[in-house]
N, C-alpha and C positions, 0 to 999 in steps of 0.2 A: 662562735652562734650568735647568730641575728636575732635582737630582739627586736618584736613587732610589738610595739605596746602603745599607748596612747600618748598626749603631746606631754606628758611629765618627763619623757626621756627624749634626749636628741634627735631618735629616729625615727619619729611620730609618724608612723602611718606614708612611709615612704613611697609607695605605690601608687596614693593619689597625687603626691607633688609629680612624680613622674606621667601621671596620664592627663594633668593639667598645666603641665609647663609651657605647651604650647601656647598655652591659652592667655600666659601671662607673660611678664617679663622675666627672661632667661636671665639666671644668675647661675654663679659658681655653686653655690650650696644646691638647688634642683638638677644639676648636670652630676652630682656627686650622687643624689639618692635616684635618680634614675640609673646610675652606672651600679648601685648598688643594688638596686632592684633586678637588674640583669644578671647579677652574680645569685640572686636567690633564686632565679627562674631555671638557672643552670643547674641548682642541685646543692648548694648551701645549705647547711640547716637553718630551720626555722622556728621559731617561737612567736606564739600568739600575742602572749601577756595575760595576764589575768583581766586586763579592762577590754582588751579585744576578744576575749572569750565571752564576758558579758556582754559586748558591744554584738557579738554573732549570739548570744543565747537570743537577746532581743529581736535580733532579724528574724530566728528561725520561730519564734514567739507571734511573730507579727504575720509571718508567711502562713502560721497553720490559722489564727483569726479570720484572715482573708480568705482561706479554704473554706474551713467551716461555714462562712457566713453567706461566701457565694456558693455552697449545696446545701445548706440547711434548708433552705427557702421552698423549694419545689414540692416537695411532698406533704407540707402544710397550707398550701395553696387554699385546697377548698376550704378550712375551716376557718381562714382569712376571710376568706371571699363571704362566707355564711355570715361571721359576725361582723364585717363592713357592709354588709349587704352589696355587694359588689357581682357583677358579671364576669363570666368566664374570661373573655378579653383583657380586662380590669385586672384580674389575679393575674392572666401571663403576662401583662406586662411590668408589674411587680415584679416578676423574677426576672424578665426579661433585662430591664433597663439598668440592672447591676450590672451584668456581660459587656454590655454596649459601652456604658460609660468607663468602664474598665481597660475597656482596650481600647477605645479613643485617645483617652490622656496618659496612657503610661511614657511615650517619646515627647512627648510636653514637659513632664515632670523631672525626664531625664536628662533634657536640656537644661530645663532652668536649676536642676542642679550642679550643672559646669558653672553658672555664672552666679547663684547665690549660696553654694555650698549644699554637701548633704544633709547636713542635720535641719537647718531650716526648713527644708523641702520635705523629709519625712515626718517633722513636729504638722507642718500645713496637711499633708494627708492626712494624720493621726486625726487632726482638729475637723476638719472635712466629714473623716469616717464618723467621728464622735456626733456630729451635728446631725448627719446622716440617721445614724443610731438613734440617737433622741426623738427625731422625727416619725421614725418609724413603731418605735416603743409606743409613741402615746396616742398615734394614729387613730381618727375618729373616721375618717375617710380614704377611699383610694387615692385621692388628689395628694395627701399628706404619705401617703405609705410611698406614692411615685417619686416624689420629690428626694423623701429620704433614701430610696433605693438608690437613684439617680447620685446623691452626693457621696452614699456610700461606696459606689461602684467607682465614682470618680479618686476618692480618697483611696479604695482598695488598688486601684490600678499604679496610683502611685506609691502604696507599699510597696507592691509584688517588683516594679520595676526597680525601685530604689534598693531595696533589702536586695537583688543580686547582683546592681551597679555596687554598692558597698563591699560587696566582697571583692571584689574584683581592687579595691584601695585597701584593703585588711591582707590579702595575700597574695602571694609570689604565682604568677601563670603555673609553675608546674604542679601547686598544690591544691589549684584553685578547685579542683575536680572532687576532691571529698567535701569540702564544704558544699560545693553544689548538690554534690547527692545527698546530703542531710537537707540543703532545703526544699530537694524534690520530694525526700521523705516525710515533710514536716507537711508539704501540700498534697500530697498522698494521703496522710493520716487523715488531714482533715476533711479532705472530698469523700473521704470512707465514712469517716464520723458524721460528717453532716446530717444527710436525709437521716439518720439512726437519729440523732438528739432532734432533729427538727418534728421528725415523727411522733417521738416519745413525748416533748413538750407539749405539740397540739391535742394531741391525745390524752394525755393522764394530767398536763396541769395547765398551762396557757400558750397559743402562740407566740406570744407577746415575750416570753422566755427566751425565745430566738435570738432576739435582740438586747436582753436584759444581761446573758451571758460573754456579750462582748465590754461592756467596761471592766470588768478586771483585766483584760486583754490591753485595752486600752489604756489604762491605768498604768501597768506594769509599763508599756512601752513610752508611755510620756518619759517617766521616771527614768528609766535606764537610757531612752536617747539622749534625755540631757545630762544627765551625769557621766555616762561611760562613752557614747558617740560623740568623742572631742575630735573630729577631723581638721584637716587646715581650713583655714577660712579663705574664703576667696579675698584678695586683694581688688581693693578700686572702692569709691561712693557708691551711695544709692544711686545715684544720676547715671552713673556710669554703668551701671548693670542694668539699670532700665535702658539705656539705651542700645544694648549689646541684645536683648530680647529678638527674638524673630516673627514680631508680631504679623507680619501680613503671611509667612509660612506655617506660623501657628494656628491664625483662622483657617486658613485655606486646607489644611491638613484636617483640622477639627470638623468643619463644617462638611467637609468632603467625605471623612470617614463616615460620619451620622448619616450622610444622604444614602452613602451605599449601603451600610448595616441595616438600616431600621426596616427599609423593604425587605430585604432579607428575613428579617424577624416575623414580619406582620404578612408575607407572602403564602397564600394558602391557608389563612387563618382569620385573618381583619377582610383581607380583599385576597382576590382572584389573582393568581401569579400574572393571568394576559390583563388587567386592570391596570390602566395609565395609573392610578396610587400607585402601581409597584414598578412598573417599567421607569415612568419619568423622574424618581428619584435615584433610581439607579444608572439611568443615563447620565444624568446631573453628578453625581457622586464621583463617576468613572470621569467624564471629563473635567473635574473638578482635579481628580488624582495628577491626571494628565497635566493640568497646567499648575500643581504646585511640585512636580518632580521637575519642569522646566524653571520655573521663578527659585527654585534651591540650587538649581546647578548653575543658575547665569547670572544672577542679581541679588542673594542673598549673603551678609556679610557673616555671620555666625548662622548657619542652615539648623535648622532644628533636627533637620537629619542632613547629614554630611552625603553628597551623591557617592564619594571614594570608598565607604564601606562598603559598596555593592563591586567595587573594582575587582576583588578579590573573587576566584571560583571558586572557592572553598567556601569562602562566607556568603555568597551567594545560595550556593547547594544546602549549604547550612540552613539557613534561614526557609527556604522551599522546604525544605523537612520538618523543619519547627513548624510550621503551619500544617504541615500534612499530618505530623505526629497529633496537632491539636484538635485536626477534624478528625480523627479516628478515634481519638480517646475521648471527646466531647460527646461525639455520635455516639460512641458505646455506653458511656455513663449516663443520657440522655434515654436512650431505645432500649437495653437490657432491663431497666425497672419496670418498664411496661410488658414487658413480656410476662414476670413475674407478678405484675398486678393483673394485666388483662388474662392472663391464660394459667396461669396458678392460681390465682385470686387471691396472692397473699395481702394483707393490710401493710401500709407503708412501712412500718417498723422491721417486721420480718423482712420486708423487698430490701430494707437498708442492709440487714446484715447478711439477705441472698447475694449482693452485692461484693462480701468480701472475698472470695475467690478471686475476683475480676481485679481488685484493688490492692489488698492485702501483699501480694508479691512485689508491687510498682515500688515501695518505700524501702526494702531491704536490698533487691535489684539493684536502685538508682545507688545505694549507700557502697555496696561491695565495688560496684563499677567504678565508680568514682574514687574509691581510695586505689582500685587498680591503676586508673591513669594516674594519679599523683605520683605512686611510688613508681612507674615506666615513663612516664611521659609520651605515651602512645595514644591514640583514641579512635584511629581506623578501623581497627580490629573490632572495636567495642560498635561503632555505628553500623559496621555491615551485620554483628551478631545481631545485633538489637532488632535490625530490619528483617534479619533471616527469622529469629523467632518470632517476632509480631505477624508476618505473613503466613506463616505455618499456623501461629495459635489462631488467626483472624479467621481461617480456612476451618479450623476445628469448629469455631463456634458456629459456622454454618450448619453443624451437623443436629442442632438443636431444634426438637420437633416439640409438640403438643405433650406428648406423652412421656417425653424424658424425665427419667430417674432424678431424684437429688443427687445420687452421686454421679450421675450421666453429666449433669449442667454443672456439677462443681468441678469434675475436673477438665473438662472443655472450657470452663472460663478461666484455669488458673494460669496457660501459655502467653496468652495476650499480654497479660500484665508484668509479667518477666520481660517481655522485649519493650513494652512501653517504658517500664522503668529503666532499662537499659540505655536506652537513649535519653532519657534527662539528660546526664553529665556529659555523655559524650557528645550529644550536639553543641551543645555550650561553650564545651571545651574547645570545639574547631574553630567556634567564631571567634574567639578571645585569642586564638593563638595564628587566627589570620589575619587579624586588625593591627593597628598599627597601633602603640601606646597612648594619645591621643585621643583615637576615636574607640577605643575600647568603653568605655561606659556606656554611649549612645548605641556600638553594636549590640551590646548586651541588654538593651533594653530595647532594639528592635527584636531580637531574638526572641523576647519575652511579649513583645508587640504580635510579632507573627505567628505565635503559637494560641495567642488569644484570641487573632482574628481567624486562626484556624480553627477554634472551637465556634464562634459564632455562626462561622459558614456550613461546619461539618453539621449544626441542628438544624440549620435552613435547608441544605440538599439533601439528608435526610428525609425529612419531612415532604418533600417533593417524590422523594424515591417511595416513601412509603405511601402517599397517595395515589400516585402513577400503580402501584403494583396491588395496592389493596384494592382499587376497583376492578382491577381485571382477574382480579381473585374472587372477587363478590360475584362476578358475573357469570360465574362458574356454576352459583348454585341458584336453582330456579327458586328457592326461597328468599332470597337473600339480594337475589338481582335489582327489584324494584327499590331498594333504598342504598344501592350502592354507591350513589352519590352522595348521600348524605353520612354514610359510614365514614366512606373514605375521605373525610376532608380533616381530622382532627385525630389522631393516632393517642392522644391524651385524653381527650373528649369519650374518646370510645371505650376505655377503661369502666367507664360507672354504667355504661349500658350493657357491657357484658356480667359486669357483677351483681348488676339488679335483674338479669332474665334468668326466669326458671328451668333448669335441667331439661336442655330437648336437643333435636337433632339439629336445629337451626342455630342453636348455641354453639354446637360443636361443630358445624362447619365454621360459624363466625370464629372461633378458638382459629380452627385449622387456617381460614385465609389470613387471619392478624398474623399468624407464627408465621406463616409464606412470606408475608408481607415483610417481616422483621427480617428473614434470614436475608430476603434479596439486600437489604441494608447492608448487612454485616459481610456480604458478597461485594459490594462494592466497596467498603475497608478495606478488604482483603486485596482486592485489585490495586488501590491507593497505595495500601503498603508495598506491594511490590514494585509498581512505578517509582516509589520512594527508594528501593533497595538499587533499582538500576541507576536512580540518579545519585545513590551514593556511592557507585566505582568513579565518581567524577572527582572528587576529594581528593586533594594532596595532602600533603606530610605525612605523618608517622600513623 
């Protein structure tokens, strides 16, 4: 039996040595370690060891923290805006800045961890998250809040990416499906619990408790990372490590992605989609990404994103699948609550509870499928099954109407969660199986990045679809046509309008138009899932 434990044993974290052997001087020892890892991947019995178990427990706790923080603020934004005397736009940006920074910085943290080591970069991520949490907890203005949320997002991006990367260091490929399933389950638990906690704190205690609750997680994370995440140190002096950083590539990537994502989030809210404020940064960001790709391919010595990770068809299809999954998942998580708040007129806490049918199935399906993949070593069946179930489930969601009963929307929301949960471990496993060992860490980080990118784009595109359909639907009603442009601008802002209206035919028509517009968003999700199913047929492997 192979003992995977911490550096107190001679076999400490063999897989990390294998992953990084190409980045350091090749030695006889690293060759043996790489060969030993391959034996493990072929089915040799594996034991993580008690230190490894505690290390993985730490990763799971940090994943839960990042998910809670990323989702708990949304339902509390009205209370925060009132307390800080801010505008709706400022409240919007305090929620969006976390997702933007989390997405942009994930590849950078993974790349730097290959130079400075995993543990130092996890601690840096936790430090950034801690400072951001302090800023948010004591914020007296939205300026402080925005800075804090940006720091939280940057640190959270590092935590999310490095948690998945470190699993590849701890566990051989054959068994990773189970562990990625557990991480996915923790993320799902945090995502579904976040809105409930956020709404409860804002309503019963104080919205600042949304940030206070992070401190125990951070404390546990720092202690456990410091004592139990003793991965192999990267060789070389500090000067040598600093020279290896891809400064130009990092700058091009972060600036281009920021330029691309910011207008996607403010389009239709802060500025119209046809405004130069939206179009120019989109064009600049797209051009910057082209320049980034050219530089990484031709000039970068240690590229932040090695171009060769896209040479494999299975990996490329999995990256696309991850982005589409993120698109569908976040679009659903963002717009389904609006149905409950605007149409059913639930308060934030009840809305969070109402999301359970759509989200509670994600965790168990991810864990069960992850364990099955680890046992069989086969993943294509899971990818195909996941997309089939997701497509069917998203089609069922389109049946939801204004007068759908509680039992009805519960049953209709269960199926999509099952499908999306199946995809979490299966797509990640495919990316790792397709990558050469030295590129596995950055491939895993890019998989996480593409999922986050899909999440950011999903909310933006969903907003465009909603606005266009809402305007068209409102024009059908003579009593609402005059305010069609005003009402169609902001799906979230319209919730308050509907809830404050007295019961009337106009309110009923507005709810019908709102529901029909949301059904169009869900129909687009269904089509995208079907496209992803067709793309999944190009997966190689088993």
